N, C-alpha and C positions, 0 to 999 in steps of 0.2 A: 473469306469472311467467316464461314462456319468454323474453320480451324482456329481462328483467333478467339472466337467465343469459347470454344472447348478449352483452349489453353488458359484463358482467363479463369474459367470455372475450376479447372484443375489447380491452378495457382491459389485460388481462394480456398479450395478444399484443403490443400496442403497447409496453408496458414492456419486454418481452423483446427487441423489435427495438431499442429505445433502448440497452439494455445491450449488445447485440451490436455496435452502432455504436461504443459507447464502448470496447469491447475492441480494435477495429481501429485506433483513432486513436493517433497518436504524440504529439500535442500536445493538451493539455486546457486548457479555461478553468477559472475558479474553480468554477463550478457543476458541471462534469463531474468535476473533481478531487475535489470534495467528495463526490459520489456514489461515485466510484471508491474513495475511502479510507474511506467510511462515517463521515465527519466532517461536522459542521454547517459551513455557509459561514462563520459567525462564528469558529468554532474554527480553521478553516483560514486565514482572513484574519489571525487573531491570530498563528498560527505564522509567517506570512510577515512580519508587522510585527516580530516578534522574531528574524527570520532563523533559525528553527528547522527550516525545510524549504526545499529548493532551488526557486527559481522564476525566471521571467523577467518583466520589466516594460518592454517596448519603448515608447518615447515616454512613459514614466512614467505610463501610464494603466492599461490592462487587464493583469491578471496571468495568465500562462500557466505551464504545468507540462509537462515532458517526462515521459511515463508511465514511462520507464525510471528516471528519477530518483526518482519516487514509489515504484516497486517497491524500489529500493535503500534508500530511507528506511524503508519498512515492514519491510524484512528486516534492519535493523541490530540490534545488541545480541542476537544469537542466544543462546538459552539451551541449554546442552549437556544431553544426557540423562544419566541416572544411569550407564548403560553407558559412555558416552563419558568421563565423569569417572573412573569406575573404571579404564578402559583407560589414561587419561593417568597416573593414580596408579601403576598397575602398571609402565608404561613408565618413569616417573620413578624408581621404586624400583630397577628393573633397571639403568638407566643410572647412577644414583647409587651403587649397590652395586658396579658394575664399576669406578668411579672410585676408590672407597675401597680396594678390594682391591689 
């Protein structure tokens, strides 16, 4: 019983170390990018084949990703909060009202 718990803790520790290494890298391979984005390798590969995600393919072989490009890709199409939308609407009304008067 005790050995099983120790093994599980060591396995978790190993996974945590791998995640930490991943966070410090600037360039990721397909497997690392897949893990970073929480996408399957096949889904990520499909996005590269459809040019839906930025990537590099030196020597037309292995696919690499810049982590900063992946961050930008993940953060595209930001959805505004209700407060932001209301503020924009209020500002528009004020600016539009001033132009009409």
